[in-house]
N, C-alpha and C positions, 0 to 999 in steps of 0.2 A: 839539504837545507829545507827547513819548514818555515814558511813565511806566514805571519798572522797579521790581519789588518781589519779595519772597519770597512763596511760596504763602500763608503765614499772614496776609498783608496784603491779599490780593485783594479780599475783600468790603468792607473799609474803603475802599480806593481807588476801587472802583466806586461806592460810595455818595457819596464826596466829589467825584469828578471826572466821573462819568457818561461813561466813554470810549465812543467809537463802535465800537471793535473791541478784542478781547482775544486775545492769543496766549499759550497755555500750552505750556511746554516741560518735560516731566516724564519720568521713567523710564517705559518702555513698560508695565511692570506696575503703575505707580502709579495712583492715583485722581485723575482730572481733576475740577476743580470744576464743579458744575452751576450755571450762571449764570442759568438760567431762560429763559422764552420771549422776553425782551427781547434776548437774544443769539443766538437761532437765526440761523445764517448769518453771524454776526459774531464767532464764537469759533473760532479755529484751535487744534487740539490736535495737537501734534507729540510723538511718543514716541521718545526716544532717551536714552541714558545720557550723563552729563557726562564723556566720556572723549576723549582725543586719540590713543590707540593702541588697536588691537583687543584684545579680551579675550574669553575663552570665555564664551558666553551673554550677552554684552553687545552692545548696539546702538550703533554709531558714528553720529554725524551723517553724513548722506549728501547727495548731489546732489539726491535726491528730496525730502528735507526742505527744502532750500534752495529748490527749485522751488516747493514748496507755500507756503513763506513769501513768496516774491516774488510769486506769484500772488495771495495774500491781500492783500499790500500794494498791489497795483494797484487793488483795490476800496476801499481806505481813503480816506475823506474827510479830508484833512489839516486841515480846520477843526475836527475832533473829536480829542480825545486818543486815543492808542493806548496800551493797557496791555499790557505784556509781563512775564510772570513765569516763574520756574522754582522749584525747591524753596527755594533759599537767596537768590536775587536777586543772585548773584555772577558766575556763569560763562555758563550758557546764555542767560539773559535779557539780560545785558549784551552778549553777542555779537549776539543778535537785534536789540537796540536799535541797536547800531552799524550793522548791516546796514540796518535801516529808515532810519536817519538818512542813510546814504550813498545809499540808493535815492531818498529824498525830496529830497536836496540834491545833484544830480549835478554842479553847478558849484562845490561847496565841496570843498576839499582833504580827502582822507582823514585827513591829519594833524590838521587843524583840528577835524574831527569827533571824532577819538580824544582830543584834548586836552579838548574839551567833555565827552566821556563821563567821562574821568578826574576832571574837576572836579565833575561832577554826582554821580558814584558812585565815591568814592575807593577803595572795596573791590573795584571791578570787576576781574575776571580773566577777560576774554572767552574763551570756548572757541575755541581756535586753529583747530580743524578746521572748525567752522562758519564762521568768518571766511574761511578759505582757500577753502572751497567757494563762498561767496558772492562773493568776490573774482573767482574764475574766471567765475561765472555772470553777473556784472555787467560783465565785461570790464575790470576795473580794473588789470590787468597787475601784480598783486602789491602794489599801493599800499595796499590795506586791511590786509593782513597786516603789511607794513612799518610802517604807522602804529601798529598795536597793539603791535608789538614795540618800536618806538622810544619809545613813551610808557610802557612797562613797565620800563625800565631802573631798577635799584636799588629796585624795589618789594619791601618786606619780605613774608615769608611771613605769612599771616594765620591766626589761630586763632579764628574766630567761627562761630557756627551759621548766622547769616543777616545780610544787609545791611539797612540802613534803606532805605525807598523813596527813589527818586531821580527827578528830572524833567530831561529833556534837551530843550532848545529851541534851535534854530539860527536859524530864519528865521520871519518872519510867516506866518500861514496863507494859503493860496491863496484869492483872492476868488471 
């Protein structure tokens, strides 16, 4: 199970689900949550802005961020929930959840995973740059980006501060 939430819900979801690993995707100058000694070595902190075009004094998602995320996912015991959060639980975290689901389900179509993400998190607007970079790193030949674009047709603009927590489950845990 992959859990996605805004920063404001991290403590509550940790108490409720006891995830094996946590991924925090926040602005570089932001304050990352301190999850305590239980999460030493099990909490990845990635600092970049939620942007898709470069801006002065802004940090774009990069191939290095994707490499760190994929390296972290290699150590994830998929029998344990994975919690991914950003500030609002809408863009960076849903992109990382999509990447994690594609990584963990290599034989499932990217489109099927994107549809599952949209069902679990209707407000999801995955960061396109993070998805594109992960698509290249995973050798998916553009299929991840295409799936996110195809499932985003006619989505209305949203005016919310943050999304509700979401659970993305595709397959049974590995024995």
